[in-house]
N, C-alpha and C positions, 0 to 999 in steps of 0.2 A: 923084565918089565912084565907088569901084571896084564892077565887082557880080561876084560868086563866082560858083564853077557847080561841079554834084558832080558825076563823072561816073562811072558804072557799066558798067563792059567785062563782056561775059560774050565775047566772042569767045574762043574756043579752047575753051571747059567745053562739054563735052555733057550735060553733069548740066542746069546752069543753061537750057541752051534745050529738054530735054526736058521740064522745066517747067514752062516758059514756055507749048510746044505744049499739055502738060496739061492746064494750066489752062483755054486759049483751046474746049477742047474739053467740057473740065466747064460752062463758061457756054455750049457748044453745045445738049451735054445738058439743062443747064437750062429752056433757051430752050424749043424745043422739050417740055418733058415741062408748062411751064406751056402753051401752045398747045393743050395735049392732054388740060388742066386734071387732071393728076397733080402735085401741089401739094406737097407732103412729099414726091416724088422731085425737082423742082424744087431748094424747100428744100438737102433737100441737098445736090446738086449747085455750089447758088453757096455753100455753108457749105465743098464740098471745096476748092471751086475757091480760095476763101481763104485755105484755110492752106496748100492750095499754095504758094500767092501767096506766102503769108510765110516757109513754110519757104525759098522758093528767093531771095528779098531777106535773109535772114538767110547762105545760102549766101554770094553775091555781096557782102554786106559782110564776111564774115570774111573772102574770100580776100583782097579788098583789103585788108584792117589786116592781116594778112600782109605783101605787098608795099611 
């Protein structure tokens, strides 16, 4: 049985790299907000990080579909 893997490369795409860095930053903000008992800010940061990840993956998938 053959294994197939899907490779997503983002080398050379500065927007995708910036979006990934933004998502990591938003997770850091959310964790800090949770530790200081600011749950609304933490929830909004987690939501924003999820949306950034979604937008990044759509961008990478669209770029790969064009190739």
